C-alpha positions in Angstrom: 0.0 0.0 0.0 1.3 3.5 -0.9 1.9 5.9 1.9 -0.8 8.0 0.4 -3.3 5.1 0.6 -2.4 4.4 4.3 -2.7 8.0 5.3 -6.1 8.5 3.6 -7.4 5.3 5.2 -6.6 6.8 8.5 -8.4 10.1 7.5 -11.5 8.3 6.4 -11.8 5.9 9.3 -12.2 8.7 11.8 -8.7 9.2 12.9 -9.0 12.9 12.2 -12.4 13.5 13.8 -12.5 15.9 16.7 -12.9 14.3 20.2 -15.0 15.6 23.0 -13.1 16.8 26.0 -13.2 14.5 29.0 -13.7 17.3 31.4 -15.9 20.3 30.4 -16.7 23.2 32.6 -20.2 23.6 34.2 -21.3 26.4 31.8 -20.4 24.5 28.6 -22.1 21.4 30.0 -25.3 23.3 30.7 -25.3 24.9 27.2 -24.2 21.7 25.6 -21.4 23.3 23.7 -17.8 22.1 23.2 -15.3 23.1 25.9 -11.6 23.1 25.3 -10.8 22.0 28.8 -8.6 25.0 29.7 -9.0 26.9 32.9 -10.7 29.2 32.2 -12.0 27.9 28.8 -12.2 30.0 25.7 -16.0 29.9 25.6 -16.3 31.4 29.2 -13.7 34.0 28.3 -15.7 35.2 25.3 -18.9 35.3 27.4 -17.1 37.1 30.3 -18.4 34.7 32.9 -16.9 32.6 35.6 -15.5 29.2 34.5 -16.1 26.4 37.0 -14.9 22.8 36.8 -16.7 20.3 39.0 -13.6 18.0 39.1 -10.1 19.0 39.9 -8.6 16.3 37.7 -9.6 15.0 34.4 -9.7 11.3 33.5 -7.7 9.9 30.6 -7.4 6.5 29.1 -3.9 4.8 29.2 -2.8 1.2 28.9 -1.8 -0.9 31.9 1.6 -1.3 30.3 2.2 2.4 30.1 1.1 2.9 33.8 3.3 0.1 34.9 6.2 1.7 33.1 5.6 5.0 34.9 5.5 3.2 38.3 8.7 1.4 37.5 10.5 4.6 36.6 9.2 6.2 39.8 10.5 3.3 41.9 13.8 3.4 40.1 14.1 7.1 40.7 13.6 6.6 44.5 16.2 3.8 44.7 18.8 5.9 43.0 18.2 9.0 45.2 21.9 8.9 46.3 23.1 9.4 42.7 24.7 12.9 42.2 22.3 15.4 40.7 24.2 15.7 37.5 24.1 11.9 36.8 20.5 11.7 37.9 19.6 14.5 35.5 21.3 12.7 32.6 19.5 9.5 33.6 16.1 11.2 33.6 16.9 12.8 30.2 17.6 9.4 28.8 14.3 8.1 30.2 12.4 11.0 28.6 14.0 10.2 25.2 13.2 6.5 25.4 9.6 5.8 24.4 7.7 3.7 26.9 6.4 0.2 26.1 3.5 0.3 23.8 4.8 3.4 21.9 6.4 3.2 18.5 8.5 5.9 16.9 7.6 6.9 13.4 10.7 7.0 11.2 9.5 10.3 9.7 8.6 12.0 13.0 10.7 13.0 16.0 7.7 12.5 18.3 6.7 9.0 19.7 3.5 7.7 18.4 1.4 5.6 20.8 0.3 2.3 19.5 -3.3 1.2 20.1 -3.7 -0.5 23.6 -5.2 -3.9 23.9 -8.8 -4.0 24.8 -8.2 -5.8 28.2 -5.4 -3.4 29.1 -7.4 -0.2 28.9 -8.1 1.4 32.3 -9.1 4.8 33.6 -6.5 6.9 35.3 -6.7 10.2 37.1 -3.1 10.9 36.2 -2.7 14.2 34.3 -0.6 13.7 31.1 2.3 16.0 30.9 4.8 17.1 28.3 8.6 16.8 28.6 8.7 20.3 30.3 6.3 19.2 33.0 3.3 21.3 31.8 0.0 19.7 31.3 -0.9 18.7 27.8 -4.0 20.4 26.4 -6.8 17.9 26.1 -7.9 19.5 22.8 -5.4 18.3 20.2 -5.0 19.9 16.8 -7.2 17.5 14.8 -7.5 19.3 11.5 -5.2 17.1 9.4 -3.4 19.0 6.6 -3.1 16.1 4.0 -1.0 18.3 1.8 1.8 18.5 4.4 1.2 15.5 6.6 3.7 12.9 7.3 4.6 10.4 6.0 4.9 12.3 2.7 2.6 11.3 -0.2 4.0 9.1 -3.0 2.4 7.1 -5.7 3.9 4.5 -8.0 3.6 5.0 -11.8 3.1 2.3 -14.4 6.8 1.5 -14.5 7.2 1.1 -10.8 8.8 4.4 -10.1 7.9 6.4 -7.0 6.3 9.8 -7.8 6.3 12.5 -5.1 3.0 14.3 -4.7 4.4 17.8 -3.9 2.1 19.8 -1.6 1.7 22.8 -4.0 1.8 20.7 -7.2 -1.5 20.9 -9.1 -1.0 17.4 -10.4 -0.2 16.2 -6.8 -3.3 18.0 -5.4 -5.4 16.5 -8.1 -4.5 13.0 -7.1 -4.7 13.7 -3.4 -8.3 14.7 -3.9 -9.2 11.9 -6.3 -7.5 9.3 -4.1 -9.4 10.6 -1.0 -12.8 10.3 -2.8 -12.0 6.8 -4.2 -11.0 5.6 -0.8 -14.3 6.8 0.5 -16.4 5.2 -2.2 -14.8 1.8 -2.0 -17.0 0.3 -4.6 -17.0 -1.0 -8.1 -18.6 2.2 -9.1 -15.4 4.1 -8.5 -13.8 4.5 -12.0 -10.2 3.9 -12.7 -8.3 7.1 -12.9 -5.1 7.3 -15.1 -2.1 8.6 -13.3 -0.4 10.7 -16.0 2.5 11.8 -13.8 4.2 13.7 -16.6 3.9 14.3 -20.3 4.4 11.2 -22.5 8.0 10.0 -22.8 7.8 9.8 -26.6 6.8 13.4 -26.9 10.6 14.1 -27.1 13.4 11.8 -28.2 16.1 11.8 -25.4 19.7 11.1 -26.4 19.9 8.6 -23.5 17.4 6.4 -25.3 19.3 6.4 -28.6 21.8 8.5 -30.6 20.3 11.5 -32.4 23.2 12.3 -34.8 23.8 15.4 -36.9 20.8 17.1 -38.2 19.9 17.2 -41.9 20.3 20.8 -43.2 16.8 20.6 -44.5 15.6 20.7 -40.8 17.2 24.1 -40.3 15.2 27.2 -41.2 16.4 29.7 -43.7 17.9 33.0 -42.4 14.7 35.0 -42.9 12.6 32.3 -41.3 15.1 32.0 -38.5 14.7 35.8 -37.9 10.9 35.4 -37.9 11.1 32.5 -35.4 13.4 34.7 -33.2 10.8 37.5 -33.3 8.1 35.0 -32.3 10.0 33.8 -29.3 10.7 37.5 -28.3 6.9 38.3 -28.5 5.8 35.3 -26.4 8.6 35.3 -23.9 10.7 38.5 -24.2 8.1 40.7 -22.4 8.4 38.7 -19.2 11.6 36.7 -19.3 15.2 37.0 -20.4 16.2 33.8 -22.0 18.5 35.2 -24.7 20.4 38.4 -25.5 18.9 39.6 -28.7 21.8 41.7 -30.0 24.5 39.0 -29.6 22.2 36.2 -30.8 21.2 37.9 -34.0 24.8 38.8 -34.7 25.7 35.1 -34.3 22.8 34.2 -36.5 24.1 36.3 -39.4 27.6 34.9 -38.9 26.3 31.3 -38.9 24.4 31.8 -42.1 27.2 33.7 -43.8 29.2 30.5 -43.6 26.6 28.1 -44.8 25.3 26.6 -42.8 27.0 23.5 -44.2 28.0 21.6 -41.1 27.4 21.9 -37.4 29.9 24.1 -35.6 33.0 22.7 -33.9 32.9 21.9 -30.2 34.3 25.4 -29.4 31.2 27.1 -30.8 28.7 24.4 -29.7 27.1 26.5 -26.8 25.8 29.2 -29.2 24.6 26.5 -31.6 22.7 24.7 -28.8 21.0 28.0 -28.0 20.2 28.5 -31.7 18.6 25.0 -31.9 16.5 25.7 -28.7 15.3 29.0 -29.9 14.3 27.7 -33.3 12.5 24.8 -31.7 10.7 27.2 -29.4 9.7 29.4 -32.4 8.4 26.4 -34.3 6.3 25.2 -31.3 4.9 28.7 -30.6 4.1 29.3 -34.2 2.8 25.9 -35.3 1.9 24.1 -32.1 1.9 20.3 -32.3 2.5 18.1 -35.3 1.0 14.7 -34.5 1.7 14.1 -30.9 5.0 16.1 -30.8 5.7 19.8 -30.8 6.9 21.2 -34.1 10.7 21.3 -34.1 11.1 18.9 -31.3 14.0 17.1 -33.2 16.0 20.3 -32.8 15.7 20.1 -29.0 16.8 16.5 -29.0 19.9 17.4 -30.9 20.5 20.4 -28.6 20.4 18.1 -25.5 22.8 15.7 -27.2 25.3 18.5 -27.9 24.9 20.2 -24.5 28.5 20.8 -23.2 29.6 19.3 -19.9 30.2 21.4 -16.8 33.6 22.5 -18.0 32.2 23.5 -21.4 29.4 25.5 -19.7 31.8 27.4 -17.6 33.6 28.8 -20.7 30.7 31.2 -21.1 28.6 31.1 -17.9 26.2 33.8 -18.8 25.3 32.3 -22.2 25.2 28.8 -20.5 22.7 30.1 -17.9 20.5 31.5 -20.7 20.6 28.2 -22.5 19.7 26.2 -19.3 16.8 28.5 -18.6 15.5 28.1 -22.2 15.8 24.3 -22.0 14.1 24.2 -18.6 11.2 26.3 -19.9 10.8 24.1 -23.0 10.7 20.9 -20.9 8.2 22.4 -18.5 6.0 23.2 -21.5 5.8 19.6 -22.5 5.2 18.6 -18.9 8.5 16.9 -18.3 8.5 18.6 -14.9 11.2 16.6 -13.2 13.7 17.2 -16.0 12.8 20.9 -16.2 13.3 21.3 -12.4 16.8 19.7 -12.7 17.8 22.1 -15.5 16.5 25.2 -13.8 18.5 24.0 -10.7 21.6 23.8 -12.9 20.9 27.4 -14.0 20.5 28.5 -10.4 23.8 26.9 -9.4 25.6 28.3 -12.5 24.3 31.8 -11.7 25.2 31.6 -8.0 28.7 30.3 -8.8 29.3 33.4 -11.0 27.8 35.9 -8.6 24.9 36.9 -10.8 22.8 37.3 -7.6 25.2 40.2 -6.5 25.2 43.7 -7.8 27.7 44.6 -10.5 30.3 47.3 -9.7 33.1 48.6 -11.9 33.6 50.7 -15.0 34.1 47.6 -17.1 30.3 46.9 -17.0 28.2 48.9 -19.3 24.5 49.6 -18.7 23.7 46.9 -21.4 25.8 44.4 -19.4 24.0 45.3 -16.2 20.6 45.0 -17.9 21.5 41.6 -19.3 22.9 40.3 -16.0 20.0 41.6 -13.9 17.3 40.5 -16.4 18.8 37.0 -16.5 19.1 36.8 -12.7 15.5 37.7 -12.1 14.4 35.4 -14.8 16.2 32.5 -13.1 14.6 33.6 -9.8 11.1 33.7 -11.2 11.3 30.4 -13.1 12.9 28.7 -10.0 10.0 29.9 -7.9 7.3 29.0 -10.5 8.8 25.5 -11.1 9.2 24.9 -7.4 5.5 25.7 -6.8 4.5 23.4 -9.7 6.7 20.6 -8.4 5.8 21.2 -4.8 9.5 21.4 -3.9 11.3 24.1 -1.9 13.1 26.8 -3.8 16.9 26.8 -3.7 17.4 30.6 -3.6 17.4 32.5 -0.3 16.2 36.1 -0.6 18.7 37.3 2.0 21.6 36.3 -0.2 20.5 38.6 -3.1 21.9 42.1 -3.5 20.9 42.6 -7.2 18.6 45.6 -7.2 14.9 44.9 -7.8 13.6 45.9 -11.2 12.6 49.6 -11.2 8.9 50.0 -11.8 9.4 53.7 -12.5 11.9 53.0 -15.3 10.2 53.7 -18.7 10.6 50.1 -19.9 7.8 47.6 -20.4 10.1 44.7 -19.5 11.3 46.3 -16.3 7.7 47.2 -15.2 6.6 43.6 -15.8 9.6 42.2 -14.0 9.0 44.6 -11.1 5.7 42.9 -10.5 6.7 39.3 -11.4 9.4 39.2 -8.8 7.2 40.1 -5.7 4.5 37.8 -7.1 7.1 35.0 -7.2 8.0 35.8 -3.6 4.4 35.6 -2.6 4.1 32.2 -4.1 7.2 31.1 -2.3 5.8 32.5 0.9 2.6 30.4 0.4 4.8 27.3 -0.1 7.0 27.9 3.0 4.2 29.0 5.4 0.8 27.5 4.4 2.4 24.3 3.0 5.0 23.9 5.7 5.8 20.5 7.1 3.3 21.0 9.9 0.9 18.0 10.0 -2.1 20.0 11.1 -3.9 23.1 10.0 -3.7 25.4 13.0 -5.1 28.9 13.6 -1.7 30.2 12.4 -3.0 29.4 8.9 -5.1 32.5 9.2 -2.1 34.7 10.1 0.0 33.2 7.2 -2.9 33.8 4.8 -3.4 37.3 6.1 0.2 38.1 5.4 -0.2 36.8 1.8 -3.3 38.9 1.3 -1.5 42.0 2.6 1.3 41.3 0.1 -1.2 41.1 -2.7 -2.8 44.4 -1.7 0.6 46.1 -1.9 0.9 45.0 -5.6 -2.6 45.8 -6.7 -2.2 49.5 -7.5 0.8 49.0 -9.8 -0.8 46.0 -11.4 -4.0 48.0 -12.2 -2.1 51.0 -13.3 0.1 49.4 -16.0 -1.3 45.9 -16.5 -4.9 46.1 -15.5 -7.5 44.0 -17.3 -10.5 45.9 -18.7 -13.3 43.9 -20.4 -16.0 46.5 -20.6 -14.7 47.9 -23.9 -13.7 46.5 -27.3 -10.0 47.3 -26.9 -7.2 44.8 -27.3 -5.8 42.7 -24.4 -2.2 42.7 -23.5 -0.6 39.3 -23.4 1.8 40.4 -20.6 -1.0 41.9 -18.6 -3.0 38.7 -18.8 0.0 36.6 -17.6 0.6 38.8 -14.6 -3.1 38.9 -13.6 -3.3 35.1 -13.9 -0.2 34.7 -11.7 -1.8 37.2 -9.2 -5.1 35.3 -8.9 -3.4 31.9 -8.6 -1.8 33.0 -5.4 -5.0 33.1 -3.5 -6.3 29.9 -5.2 -3.1 28.2 -4.1 -3.6 29.5 -0.5 -7.0 28.0 -0.1 -6.4 24.5 -1.4 -5.7 23.0 2.0 -9.1 24.3 3.3 -11.0 22.7 0.4 -9.3 19.4 1.0 -10.1 19.6 4.7 -13.7 20.4 3.9 -14.0 17.6 1.5 -12.7 15.1 4.0 -15.2 16.4 6.6 -18.0 16.0 4.0 -16.9 12.4 3.4 -16.8 11.5 7.1 -20.2 13.1 7.8 -19.0 15.9 10.0 -20.6 19.4 10.3 -19.7 21.6 7.4 -20.6 25.0 8.9 -17.6 27.2 8.8 -16.8 30.6 10.3 -17.5 33.9 8.5 -13.9 34.8 7.9 -13.2 31.4 6.2 -16.4 31.9 4.1 -15.1 35.2 2.9 -11.7 33.7 2.1 -13.2 30.9 0.1 -15.5 33.4 -1.8 -12.3 35.4 -2.7 -10.7 32.2 -4.0 -13.8 31.4 -5.9 -13.8 34.9 -7.4 -10.1 34.6 -8.4 -10.6 31.3 -10.0 -13.6 32.6 -12.0 -11.6 35.7 -13.0 -8.8 33.6 -14.2 -11.1 31.5 -16.5 -12.6 34.7 -17.9 -9.2 36.2 -18.6 -8.3 33.0 -20.4 -11.5 33.1 -22.4 -10.8 36.7 -23.4 -7.3 35.7 -24.5 -8.8 32.9 -26.7 -11.3 35.4 -28.3 -8.3 37.4 -29.4 -6.2 34.4 -30.4 -3.7 35.0 -27.7 -4.3 31.8 -25.6 -1.0 29.9 -25.3 -1.2 26.4 -26.7 2.4 25.4 -25.9 3.7 27.4 -22.9 2.6 25.8 -19.7 1.1 28.6 -17.7 -2.3 29.1 -19.4 -3.0 25.4 -19.2 -1.9 25.4 -15.5 -4.3 28.3 -14.7 -7.2 26.8 -16.7 -7.0 23.5 -15.0 -6.2 24.7 -11.5 -9.1 27.2 -11.5 -11.6 24.7 -13.0 -10.5 22.0 -10.5 -11.1 24.3 -7.5 -14.4 25.5 -8.8 -15.6 21.9 -9.4 -14.6 21.0 -5.9 -16.4 24.0 -4.5 -19.6 22.9 -6.3 -19.7 19.8 -4.1 -19.1 21.6 -0.7 -22.1 23.2 1.1 -19.6 25.5 2.9 -18.8 27.3 -0.3 -21.6 26.7 -2.8 -21.0 27.4 -6.4 -24.1 29.1 -7.8 -23.2 28.9 -11.4 -21.0 26.3 -13.2 -20.7 28.3 -16.4 -17.0 29.0 -15.7 -16.3 25.3 -15.3 -18.0 24.7 -18.6 -15.8 27.4 -20.1 -12.7 25.6 -18.9 -13.8 22.5 -20.9 -14.1 24.7 -23.9 -10.6 26.1 -23.4 -9.1 22.6 -22.8 -10.9 21.3 -25.9 -9.4 24.1 -28.0 -5.9 23.1 -26.8 -6.6 19.4 -27.4 -7.9 20.2 -30.9 -4.5 21.8 -31.7 -2.7 18.6 -30.6 -1.8 19.4 -27.0 -1.6 16.0 -25.4 -1.0 17.6 -21.9 -4.3 19.4 -22.2 -5.9 16.1 -23.0 -4.5 14.7 -19.7 -5.8 17.6 -17.7 -9.3 17.3 -19.3 -9.4 13.7 -18.3 -8.5 14.5 -14.8 -11.2 17.2 -14.6 -13.8 14.8 -16.0 -12.8 12.1 -13.5 -13.2 14.6 -10.6 -16.7 15.6 -11.7 -17.8 12.0 -12.1 -16.4 11.1 -8.7 -18.1 14.1 -7.1 -21.5 13.1 -8.6 -21.0 9.6 -7.1 -20.2 11.2 -3.7 -23.3 13.4 -4.0 -25.5 10.4 -4.8 -24.0 8.4 -1.9 -24.5 11.3 0.6 -28.0 12.0 -0.6 -29.0 8.4 -0.2 -27.3 8.3 3.3 -29.2 11.4 4.5 -32.3 10.9 2.4 -31.8 14.5 1.4 -30.7 16.3 -1.7 -28.7 19.0 0.0 -25.4 17.7 -1.1 -26.2 17.1 -4.7 -23.5 18.3 -7.1 -24.6 21.0 -9.6 -24.6 19.7 -13.1 -21.4 20.4 -15.1 -21.4 19.6 -18.8 -18.9 17.2 -20.2 -16.0 18.3 -22.2 -17.1 17.1 -25.6 -20.1 19.4 -25.6 -18.1 22.6 -25.8 -15.8 22.1 -28.7 -17.1 25.0 -30.8 -19.1 27.3 -28.6 -18.7 29.0 -25.2 -21.4 28.6 -22.5 -23.9 31.5 -22.5 -23.2 34.7 -20.6 -19.5 33.7 -20.1 -18.5 36.9 -21.9 -20.3 39.0 -19.3 -17.1 39.9 -17.5 -17.7 43.5 -16.6 -17.9 42.7 -12.9 -14.4 41.3 -13.0 -12.4 44.4 -13.9 -11.5 45.9 -10.5 -8.6 44.8 -8.4 -9.0 46.8 -5.2 -6.3 46.9 -2.5 -9.0 47.9 -0.1 -10.8 44.6 -0.7 -7.7 42.6 0.0 -6.9 44.6 3.1 -10.5 44.2 4.3 -10.3 40.4 3.8 -6.9 40.4 5.6 -8.6 42.2 8.5 -11.3 39.6 8.7 -8.6 36.9 9.2 -7.0 38.6 12.1 -7.1 36.2 15.0 -9.4 36.7 17.9 -7.1 36.7 20.9 -9.6 34.5 22.8 -9.2 31.7 20.3 -7.3 28.6 21.4 -4.7 28.1 18.7 -5.1 24.3 18.9 -8.8 24.4 18.8 -11.1 24.5 15.7 -12.9 27.7 16.5 -11.2 29.5 13.7 -12.6 27.1 11.1 -15.7 25.3 12.1 -18.6 27.4 13.4 
């Protein structure tokens, strides 16, 4: 059984359900409300009344074996009372570190995990459990499991027997966490088989490790004028937001290359530029022509580029060019959903940049303004791609902000690229903040989740004014849409969608286990904001399609489409955040079908995943309705993907209400999430009403 299966079995068998406190105060007993067992309890504090406990000591269940172990230690301590204090302290420390009988230590956790006591060993004890520091352990344990960060970590095994890590922020990982949780609950033949699709198909690109590529036929290379056109295509699609090549030096090399033929491939000394040339031409083909069959146009150029890639010594001969090449290759591999390979190559780019000091400010007369712009643009491109790929993989970023002295891009500088970069960098930092705080290794969702989310919202509010001023999205007129503006706005909205995924998974698990789904008003407001951002994202993508700007090759439009549609589909099944209209989900099928029609096999995988989720949610709705003899949990109908090949759902183009990005709204929402000082941080008062 996979670790993921075992963990979800525990979640669905009630291991995560809240337990009633053994000793409630008199007021809570009379009102029949939950008491956290503290003296005074949080409920009495809020009501400003006296908190009275009828019993001085609470009763807890422990095994006979554990009690006997405590008595043995107590006797041993008395017998050794003559031992010098220093030795006695060491002995007691050892005793604390050694788990008592009946307790097993999880290899992934530093804390001892009690094993289940035998039925005939269970007794009632008036002993108060204490922690290692002698303080009484709170009877209310943090019982809101965060499956996206719980230990042991989640892995699945693919069709070839390889382990695949379900990273906490990975959209693919989240998809299979949700689907696996539902399938475990259904436990019936009605539960359909869901394909894993951990990455893009292996045959989408021929890797040199699977067979020699050999020199390219000259007929595979574009003519000079077509090469210049492909270069301009790459510049339009990527040059507004990323620096993956230096246009002036590349075009000069291009003319030099064609002045001498091209008759043969360059000698090893000039291979690095030639590798860059092959990658950029392949990118241009893919961006211009999309897929041919089941492969991107020009993919054979990438295969040859990988085969000719210099080793570490060769890369160090021109580290700046080498870093640009590694970034370009990583982005290409991410586009064909070879996420693991892309993450490895962007890691090489990060290490190359750090080894050359690209993260430090340039000083000296030998550096021109052009040199500085190239170095700084390249560094922040590495930074952004590293952050984006880390989030998509669910892996920690390898760059520490405190080590960077390169100046931030200047928003006031009259340069479109610099303005876009000045917003992308803080957005990348916000996504990293979500990864490190909300998706930390903490096993439980605690009240600190609110504070972490509040800080993210405040960071988003700080960016809103500049985003609206230069890259705002206005749909209430017939004007053109900026591709760069759309990309930045989509990145902005995905931040809040990413922040709320753990809440949705927690709510889904509670729905499956039959618990109350009434949530607090601040959490409702947060989920409504996530719902709004997901809907805005899909309407931005729809507007891009209407102006033929929807990306069919680069990965980020597909990621936003699927992530937003998945969250909205999940919300449609949860009474805590009801989705009144599924038109946006229907629109996502239209967008996915458009990508599939152009040969995008990755979009086909994502469409299958979305269809499987909706089918499973309908089965869950039917099961819950039958169990409760009510229709309150029925899933709103969402149309299948095949029905929206040619036309959009009605009224999807009514996006006038989705124009404004107000910093005041973000700050207001952040204010709602400010913790009530009377809340017990290990209680559930912040989430469940």
